[in-house]
ROLUM-558158 format. One line per 5 residues: number of its first residue (from 0); for each residue z negated, x, y negated of C-alpha. Coordinates in Angstrom, 1 decimal. Each point is the difference from the previous one (the first is absolute). Example, Ala and Ser with C-alpha at 12.3 -4.5 7.8 and 13.67 -1.06 7.14 Angstrom:
% ROLUM-558158
0) -7.8,12.3,4.5 | 0.7,1.4,-3.4
***
This chain:
% ROLUM-558158
0) -10.6,0.6,-2.8 | 3.1,-2.0,0.8 | 0.4,-0.9,3.7 | -3.7,-0.3,0.6 | -1.0,-2.1,3.0
5) -1.6,-3.4,-0.2 | -1.7,-2.0,2.6 | 2.0,-3.2,-0.4 | 2.9,-1.3,-2.1 | -0.9,-3.6,-0.6
10) -3.1,-2.1,0.9 | 0.3,-3.5,1.3 | -1.3,-1.4,-3.3 | 2.6,1.8,-2.0 | 2.7,-1.3,2.2
15) -1.3,-3.5,-0.4 | 0.2,0.3,-3.8 | 3.6,1.4,0.2 | 1.2,-2.8,2.3 | -1.5,-2.5,-2.4
20) 2.1,1.1,-3.0 | 2.1,-2.8,-1.3 | 3.0,2.2,-1.2 | 1.2,2.8,2.2 | 1.4,3.3,-1.4
25) 3.1,-0.7,2.0 | 0.6,-3.1,-2.1 | -0.5,2.1,-3.0 | 2.4,2.6,1.2 | 2.7,-2.6,0.7
30) -0.1,-1.1,-3.6 | -0.3,3.3,-1.8 | 1.8,2.7,2.1 | 3.7,0.5,0.1 | 2.1,2.9,1.4
35) 2.4,-0.6,-2.9 | -2.6,0.7,-2.7 | 0.8,2.7,-2.5 | -2.7,2.6,-0.8 | -0.5,-1.7,-3.3
40) -0.6,-3.3,1.7 | -2.4,1.6,2.5 | -2.0,1.5,-2.9 | -0.1,-3.4,-1.8 | -1.3,-1.7,3.2
45) -2.4,2.8,0.7 | -1.6,-0.3,-3.4 | -0.5,-3.7,0.6 | -1.7,0.8,3.3 | -2.3,2.4,-1.9
50) -1.6,1.8,2.9 | 0.8,1.9,3.2 | -2.3,0.5,3.0 | 0.6,3.0,2.2 | -1.4,1.3,3.3
55) -0.4,3.6,0.9 | 0.9,1.2,-3.5 | -3.3,1.1,-1.6 | -0.4,1.9,-3.2 | -0.8,3.3,1.8
60) 3.0,0.1,2.4 | 3.0,1.8,-1.5 | -1.1,-0.9,-3.5 | 0.8,-3.7,0.4 | -2.4,-0.6,-2.9
65) 2.6,1.5,-2.4 | 2.6,-2.5,1.2 | -2.2,-3.0,-0.2 | -1.2,1.0,-3.5 | 3.6,0.4,-1.2
70) 1.1,-3.3,1.4 | -3.0,-1.7,-1.7 | 0.8,1.7,-3.3 | 3.7,-0.7,0.1 | 0.2,-3.4,1.5
75) -3.5,-1.4,-0.3 | -0.4,-0.4,3.8 | -3.5,0.5,1.3 | -0.7,1.6,3.4 | -2.5,0.0,2.9
80) 0.1,1.8,3.3 | -1.7,-0.3,3.4 | 0.0,3.3,1.8 | 1.0,-0.2,3.7 | 2.1,1.8,2.6
85) 3.7,-0.5,0.6 | -0.7,-2.0,3.2 | -2.5,-2.1,-1.8 | 2.4,-0.8,-2.8 | 2.6,-1.4,2.4
90) -2.7,-1.9,1.8 | -1.1,-1.5,-3.3 | 3.5,-1.1,-0.9 | 0.5,-1.5,3.4 | -3.4,-1.8,0.4
95) 0.2,-1.6,-3.5 | 3.5,-1.2,0.5 | 1.2,-2.5,-2.6 | -3.4,0.3,-1.8 | 0.5,3.7,-0.9
100) -2.5,1.5,-2.4 | 1.6,3.5,-0.2 | 3.3,0.8,-1.8 | 0.8,3.6,0.8 | -1.3,2.7,2.3
105) 0.6,3.7,0.7 | 0.5,1.0,3.6 | 1.2,2.9,2.1 | 3.7,0.1,0.8 | -0.4,-1.1,3.6
110) -1.6,-3.3,-1.2 | 3.0,-1.0,-2.1 | 2.3,-0.9,2.9 | -3.0,-1.6,1.8 | -0.6,-2.3,-3.0
115) 3.7,-0.9,0.0 | -0.1,-0.8,3.7 | -2.9,-2.4,-0.7 | 1.8,-1.6,-2.9 | -2.7,0.9,-2.4
120) 1.9,1.4,-2.9 | 2.0,-1.0,-3.1 | 3.0,2.3,-0.6 | 0.6,1.7,-3.4 | 2.1,3.1,-0.5
125) -0.8,0.8,-3.6 | 2.5,1.5,-2.5 | -0.7,3.5,1.4 | 1.3,-0.9,3.5 | 2.7,2.7,0.1
130) -2.4,2.7,-0.9 | -2.1,-0.5,3.2 | 1.3,1.9,3.0 | 1.4,-2.1,2.9 | -2.7,1.1,2.4
135) -2.7,-1.2,-2.4 | 1.0,-3.7,-0.3 | 0.9,-3.2,1.8 | 3.6,-1.0,-0.4 | -1.0,-3.4,-1.4
140) -2.8,1.2,-2.3 | -3.0,-1.2,2.1 | -1.5,3.4,-0.3 | 0.7,3.3,-1.8 | -2.1,3.1,-0.5
145) -1.5,0.7,-3.3 | -1.3,3.5,0.8 | -0.3,2.5,2.8 | -2.9,1.9,1.5 | -0.3,3.0,2.3
150) -2.8,0.5,2.5 | -2.4,2.8,-1.1 | -3.3,1.6,0.7 | -2.8,-0.4,-2.6 | -2.5,2.8,0.7
155) -3.5,0.2,-1.4 | -0.5,3.7,-0.4 | -3.8,-0.4,-0.4 | 0.1,-1.0,3.7 | 3.1,1.8,1.3
160) 0.4,3.7,-0.7 | 3.2,0.6,2.0 | 2.3,-2.5,-1.6 | 2.6,-1.4,2.5 | 3.6,0.1,-1.0
165) 1.5,-1.3,3.2 | -0.7,-2.5,2.8 | -0.6,3.0,2.2 | -2.7,1.3,-2.4 | -1.5,-3.5,-0.1
170) -0.2,-0.2,3.8 | -1.7,3.4,0.3 | -2.7,-0.6,-2.6 | -3.6,-1.1,0.5 | -0.3,-2.6,-2.8
175) 0.1,-3.8,-0.1 | 3.4,-1.7,-0.7 | 0.4,-3.4,-1.6 | 3.1,-1.7,1.2 | -0.5,-3.6,-1.1
180) 0.4,-3.3,2.0 | 3.2,0.4,1.9 | -0.3,-3.6,1.3 | 0.6,-1.4,-3.5 | 0.7,2.6,-2.7
185) 3.6,1.2,-0.7 | -1.3,3.4,-1.3 | -1.8,0.7,3.2 | 2.9,-1.0,2.2 | 2.2,2.4,-1.9
190) -2.6,2.7,0.6 | 0.6,-0.4,3.7 | 3.8,0.0,-0.4 | -0.3,3.2,-2.1 | -2.0,1.7,2.7
195) 2.5,-1.2,2.6 | 2.9,1.5,-1.9 | -1.8,3.3,-0.4 | -0.4,0.1,3.8 | 3.5,-1.0,1.2
200) -0.2,-3.8,-0.4 | 1.8,-2.4,-2.4 | 0.2,-3.7,-1.0 | 0.8,-1.0,3.6 | -2.4,2.4,1.7
205) -3.5,-0.2,-1.5 | -1.7,1.4,3.1 | -0.3,3.6,-1.2 | -2.0,-1.4,-3.0 | -2.3,-2.0,2.3
210) -0.5,3.0,2.2 | -0.9,2.1,-3.0 | -2.7,-2.4,-1.3 | -1.2,-0.6,3.5 | -0.9,3.7,0.3
215) -1.7,-0.1,-3.4 | -1.9,-3.1,1.1 | -1.2,1.7,3.1 | -1.3,2.9,-2.2 | -2.1,-2.6,-1.8
220) 1.8,0.8,-3.3 | 1.4,-3.4,-1.1 | -2.2,-1.3,-2.8 | -1.0,-3.6,-0.1 | -0.7,0.3,-3.8
225) 2.4,-1.9,-2.2 | 2.0,2.5,-2.2 | -0.9,-1.8,-3.2 | -0.4,1.8,-3.4 | -3.8,-0.5,0.1
230) -0.4,1.4,3.5 | 2.3,2.9,-0.7 | -2.0,0.8,-3.2 | -3.3,-0.1,2.0 | 1.4,2.6,2.3
235) 0.1,-2.2,3.1 | 3.7,0.8,0.7 | 1.0,3.5,1.0 | 3.8,-0.6,0.3 | 1.7,-3.3,-0.7
240) 3.5,-0.8,1.0 | 1.5,-1.9,-2.9 | 3.2,-0.7,-1.9 | 0.5,2.8,-2.5 | -0.4,-2.4,-3.0
245) -3.5,-1.1,1.3 | -1.1,3.5,0.7 | 1.1,1.4,-3.4 | -1.6,-3.0,-1.8 | -3.3,0.5,1.8
250) 0.1,3.8,-0.5 | 0.5,-0.3,-3.8 | -2.6,-2.9,-0.2 | -2.7,2.1,1.6 | 1.0,3.6,-0.9
255) 3.0,2.2,0.6 | -2.2,3.1,0.8 | -1.6,-1.7,3.0 | 3.0,-1.4,1.8 | 3.3,1.2,1.3
260) 3.0,-2.2,0.8 | 2.4,1.3,2.6 | 3.3,-1.3,1.4 | -0.1,1.2,3.7 | 2.5,2.8,0.4
265) 0.9,-0.9,3.6 | 1.1,-3.5,-0.8 | -0.7,-3.1,-2.2 | 1.5,-3.3,-0.6 | 1.2,-1.7,-3.2
270) -0.1,-3.7,-0.3 | -1.0,-2.5,-2.6 | -1.3,-3.4,-1.1 | 1.9,-3.1,-0.8 | -0.9,-3.1,-2.0
275) 0.2,-3.3,1.8 | 0.3,-3.3,-2.0 | -1.7,-2.8,1.8 | 2.4,-2.8,1.0 | -2.7,-2.4,-1.1
280) -1.2,1.8,-3.1 | -1.7,-2.2,-2.6 | 1.5,2.2,-2.7 | 3.4,1.0,1.5 | 1.7,1.0,-3.3
285) -3.0,2.1,-1.1 | 0.3,1.8,3.4 | 3.8,0.5,-0.5 | -0.7,1.4,-3.5 | -2.7,2.3,1.4
290) 2.4,1.5,2.5 | 2.6,0.4,-2.8 | -2.4,1.9,-2.1 | -1.2,2.2,2.9 | 3.6,1.1,0.5
295) 0.6,0.7,-3.7 | -0.2,3.4,-1.5 | -3.5,-0.8,-1.4 | -1.2,-1.4,3.2 | 1.2,3.0,2.0
300) -1.7,2.4,-2.4 | -3.2,-2.1,0.3 | 0.1,0.6,3.8 | 0.5,3.7,-0.5 | -3.0,0.1,-2.3
305) -1.8,-1.2,3.2 | 1.5,2.9,1.9 | 2.6,-2.1,1.9 | 3.6,1.2,0.1 | 2.3,-2.6,-1.6
310) 2.7,-1.4,2.3 | 2.5,0.2,-2.8 | 1.1,3.7,-0.2 | 1.8,-0.6,-3.3 | -3.3,-0.5,-1.9
315) -0.9,3.0,-2.2 | -3.8,0.6,0.2 | -1.8,1.4,-3.0 | -1.1,3.5,0.6 | -3.7,-0.9,-0.2
320) 0.6,-2.5,2.8 | 2.2,2.2,2.1 | -2.6,2.8,-0.1 | -2.5,-2.3,1.8 | 2.1,0.0,3.1
325) 0.3,2.7,2.7 | 3.0,2.3,-0.4 | 3.2,-0.9,1.8 | -0.1,3.1,2.2 | -3.2,-1.2,1.6
330) 2.0,-2.8,1.6 | 2.3,2.2,2.0 | -1.3,-1.3,3.4 | -0.1,-3.6,-1.1 | 2.8,-2.4,1.0
335) 0.4,-3.8,-0.4 | 0.0,-2.4,2.8 | 3.4,0.3,1.7 | 0.1,-3.5,1.5 | -2.0,-2.8,-1.5
340) 1.0,-2.3,2.9 | -1.4,2.4,2.6 | -3.2,0.6,-2.0 | -0.5,-3.8,-0.5 | 0.0,-0.4,3.8
345) -2.4,3.0,0.5 | -2.3,-1.2,-2.8 | -0.5,-3.3,1.8 | -1.1,1.7,3.2 | -2.1,2.7,-1.7
350) -3.2,-1.9,-0.6 | -0.5,-0.8,3.7 | 0.9,3.5,1.1 | -2.4,1.5,-2.6 | -2.8,-2.1,1.4
355) 0.7,0.6,3.6 | 0.9,3.7,-0.2 | -1.9,1.5,-2.9 | -3.0,-2.2,-1.0 | -1.3,-0.2,3.6
360) -0.5,3.8,-0.3 | -1.8,0.0,-3.3 | -3.6,1.3,0.4 | -2.7,-2.3,-1.3
***
């Protein structure tokens, strides 16, 4: 599953190899990348590069496999991915510096401005720039959302007979809840924000969410099991708090009759994921072309096939694709982040607060 945790980003030996490279990717960028390039020129250069290396964009997340297959078929560009969390993606870009090995990554919205502040990104607006809402993009094109997700409950009805439909129901249950790693994973951080919003908080005031999970931790109900497809299928997760596109994907992969996916009726949050192009990408034009394709009609439909809601509202989804998503009326309580700036500040502080206020209460 995307955003899994790893013990370390780079070993000393790997760093030694990278430092010893005779030609840096930055040198390559300076000779092949131009802000003035037309789309036709970008395509031509991308074909010559012949490959694209992504991080945090595996086949099983939001149907990335469909996009990579299309890019391979149409442009002859091969692809490989290394799965990692949003925080780990930025750390990789930063630690490798001029010797970058990754071209493009997919991170939660709060990590976009952070990447810009660290000077890690190469801007590219794509020809679909005007179709992306202002709240969902950086003014210079360093980041722009490809799709949105809404925090949901995925309930294993083999384990839970009284299916929770609200945060209040969830708090009053007697089953285990998988939240994810709030210290690193964007999805888990938004789970805390969603709980906060349902209990009177907002992007500036995350405390109600921390208090909510602190109480559940004291009950001994926060699961330490990773909410992976394999663990969910084995029945090791009672309720997982996930983006709707992940929950729906897992549900249909294992069996619709066994699982229910619910958007909490007392409040949920809508956010999304943005591509980031590495400033020191070894294949920068292929990365630009990948972003271009992701925002195209075909790319947006591919994401919807993976249960993600396209950022471009003007894209008409085929009926068989639209039918895989939850009905619009189930999102009545869900609202987008009102202030990305406020949430960016809160998200930076959240990992430490989660450790000091919630994890210390988790029963072993």
